[in-house]
C-alpha positions in Angstrom: 6.6 -40.6 -0.1 5.4 -40.1 -3.7 4.3 -36.5 -3.7 3.0 -36.7 -7.3 0.1 -38.9 -6.2 -1.3 -36.3 -3.8 -4.2 -33.9 -4.7 -3.2 -30.2 -4.6 -5.8 -27.9 -3.3 -6.0 -24.1 -3.1 -8.4 -21.2 -2.5 -7.9 -18.6 -5.2 -9.0 -15.7 -3.0 -11.2 -14.8 -0.1 -14.1 -12.6 -1.1 -13.9 -9.0 0.0 -16.7 -8.1 2.6 -19.4 -5.8 1.5 -18.9 -3.8 4.7 -15.6 -3.5 6.6 -15.2 -6.3 9.1 -18.8 -7.3 8.7 -19.5 -10.1 11.2 -15.8 -10.6 11.6 -14.8 -11.1 8.0 -11.2 -10.9 6.7 -10.3 -7.5 5.2 -10.0 -8.7 1.6 -8.3 -11.0 -0.9 -4.6 -11.7 -1.0 -2.8 -8.7 -2.8 0.6 -10.1 -3.5 0.5 -13.8 -3.1 -1.4 -14.8 -6.3 1.9 -14.7 -8.3 3.6 -17.0 -5.7 0.6 -19.3 -5.7 0.8 -19.6 -9.5 4.5 -20.4 -9.2 3.8 -23.0 -6.6 1.1 -24.7 -8.6 3.1 -24.5 -11.8 5.9 -26.5 -10.1 3.5 -29.3 -9.1 1.9 -29.3 -12.6 5.2 -29.4 -14.5 7.3 -31.6 -12.2 4.6 -34.0 -10.9 1.7 -33.7 -13.3 -0.5 -32.6 -10.4 -3.2 -30.1 -11.4 -4.5 -27.8 -8.6 -8.1 -28.1 -7.5 -9.6 -24.7 -6.6 -11.8 -24.6 -3.5 -14.6 -22.2 -2.6 -15.0 -22.4 1.2 -17.2 -19.5 2.3 -16.6 -20.0 6.0 -13.0 -19.0 5.5 -14.1 -15.3 5.2 -14.9 -15.5 8.9 -11.7 -17.4 9.9 -10.7 -15.2 12.9 -14.2 -14.9 14.3 -14.5 -18.7 14.1 -11.2 -19.1 15.9 -12.3 -16.6 18.6 -15.6 -18.4 19.2 -13.9 -21.8 19.4 -11.2 -20.3 21.7 -14.0 -19.1 24.0 -15.8 -22.5 23.9 -12.8 -24.3 25.3 -12.8 -22.0 28.3 -10.1 -19.5 27.4 -10.4 -16.2 29.3 -10.4 -12.7 27.7 -7.2 -11.2 26.5 -7.2 -8.6 29.3 -6.7 -11.4 31.8 -3.5 -12.4 30.0 -2.1 -8.9 30.4 -2.3 -8.9 34.2 1.1 -10.6 34.5 0.2 -12.1 37.9 -1.7 -9.0 39.2 -5.4 -9.1 40.1 -6.4 -6.8 37.3 -5.0 -4.2 34.8 -6.5 -0.8 33.9 -6.3 -0.9 30.1 -7.6 2.6 29.7 -4.7 3.8 31.9 -2.3 1.6 29.8 -3.7 3.2 26.7 -2.8 6.7 27.9 0.6 5.4 29.1 1.3 3.9 25.7 1.1 7.4 24.1 4.2 8.3 26.1 5.8 4.9 25.6 5.4 4.1 29.3 3.2 1.1 29.1 4.4 -2.5 29.4 2.1 -3.5 26.6 2.0 -2.7 22.9 -0.8 -0.5 21.5 -2.4 -3.4 19.5 -2.6 -5.6 22.6 -4.2 -2.8 24.6 -6.7 -2.2 21.8 -7.6 -5.9 21.5 -7.9 -6.1 25.2 -10.5 -3.3 25.2 -12.7 -4.9 22.6 -16.0 -6.2 23.8 -16.5 -10.0 23.4 -18.9 -11.1 20.7 -22.5 -11.4 21.8 -24.1 -14.8 22.4 -26.1 -14.8 19.1 -23.0 -14.2 17.0 -21.0 -16.6 19.2 -23.4 -19.5 18.5 -23.6 -18.6 14.8 -19.8 -18.7 14.6 -19.7 -22.1 16.3 -22.1 -23.5 13.7 -20.0 -22.1 10.9 -16.9 -23.7 12.6 -18.6 -27.1 12.6 -19.4 -26.7 8.9 -15.8 -25.6 8.1 -14.3 -28.5 10.1 -16.6 -31.0 8.3 -15.5 -29.7 4.9 -11.8 -29.9 5.8 -12.2 -33.4 7.3 -13.7 -34.5 4.0 -10.8 -32.8 2.1 -8.1 -34.5 4.2 -9.8 -37.9 4.4 -7.3 -38.9 1.8 -3.7 -37.6 1.7 -3.8 -34.1 0.2 -1.8 -30.8 0.3 -3.7 -27.5 0.7 -1.8 -24.3 -0.3 -3.0 -21.0 1.2 -1.3 -17.6 1.8 0.2 -17.0 5.2 -1.1 -13.4 5.1 -3.0 -11.5 2.4 -0.3 -8.9 2.0 3.4 -8.4 2.8 4.3 -8.1 6.5 2.5 -5.0 7.8 3.8 -2.4 10.3 2.8 -3.7 13.7 0.4 -0.9 14.3 -1.5 -1.8 11.1 -2.5 -5.0 12.8 -5.2 -2.9 14.5 -7.3 -2.1 11.4 -6.4 -5.4 9.7 -6.4 -7.8 12.7 -9.0 -10.1 11.1 -6.2 -11.1 8.6 -4.6 -13.1 11.5 -7.3 -15.6 10.7 -5.2 -16.9 7.7 -3.1 -18.8 10.2 -5.2 -18.9 13.4 -8.0 -21.0 11.9 -5.7 -23.9 11.1 -4.3 -23.9 14.6 -7.7 -24.3 16.2 -8.7 -26.9 13.5 -5.6 -28.9 14.6 -4.0 -29.3 11.2 -0.2 -29.2 10.6 1.2 -26.2 8.7 4.6 -25.6 7.1 5.2 -21.9 6.2 7.2 -21.6 3.0 9.2 -18.4 2.3 8.1 -17.0 -1.1 10.5 -14.2 -1.6 10.0 -10.4 -1.2 7.3 -7.9 -2.2 8.3 -4.3 -2.0 11.2 -5.4 0.2 8.9 -7.2 2.6 8.7 -10.9 3.3 5.8 -13.0 2.0 5.1 -16.7 2.3 2.7 -19.6 1.5 1.3 -22.2 3.9 1.2 -25.9 3.0 -1.5 -27.6 5.1 -2.6 -31.2 5.4 -4.6 -33.5 7.7 -3.9 -34.3 11.3 -0.6 -36.0 12.0 0.5 -35.6 8.4 3.3 -33.1 9.0 5.5 -35.1 6.7 3.3 -34.1 3.7 3.5 -30.4 4.4 7.3 -30.6 5.0 7.7 -32.5 1.7 5.7 -29.9 -0.1 7.8 -27.1 1.4 11.1 -28.8 0.3 9.8 -28.9 -3.3 8.6 -25.3 -3.2 12.0 -24.1 -1.8 13.4 -25.1 -5.1 11.2 -22.5 -6.8 11.4 -19.7 -4.2 15.0 -20.3 -3.1 14.3 -20.5 0.6 14.4 -17.6 3.1 15.8 -14.3 1.8 17.0 -11.6 4.1 15.0 -8.3 3.5 18.1 -6.3 4.4 21.9 -6.7 4.4 23.4 -8.5 7.3 26.7 -7.5 8.8 28.4 -10.0 11.1 
């Protein structure tokens, strides 16, 4: 495959919401990955003469909300049902109290997300309309062979409890799963001793393009780096 003939696409940042989590928006733009994105695009420019094309896709601000709506549309049940582990029901308020004493079978973030109310019907249908618009845009982008670079997460790996206030950031990866596009995650080094990475995304059944892009970017970032010493 001649990778230098492929368009290279990227979103420079996702706009910060005017109000926290307004209508299910992500919590803000990538904080550490711009440098990695510049290194990635520099490789393609210098090695293959491929100039990146910046994209402005407003629906990406609502990525996790769109994923959630589409997940509901296909008939998936609420998260609390998944936490029953074969039982008829689970008392999440009791599990919340138990978690304070480390006696619950579930992590605090899972209990919290299980207690959240589902989106109302008005917002649900609005999110489905935005999903259709987003899907149409990506179908047009991937009509021809192309590689789309996007951060795996807007910041280095957070503490697991920080996924509660920042859980909309999971939309950076979840949205492409529900869209059905192949992704290859590319380790991009460390930031403050924590792992960061970039995603290479392409059209359906074009995994070979994302893997090829990852192989080239590994030359820049050096592959996976352990965040701590390993003693065997």
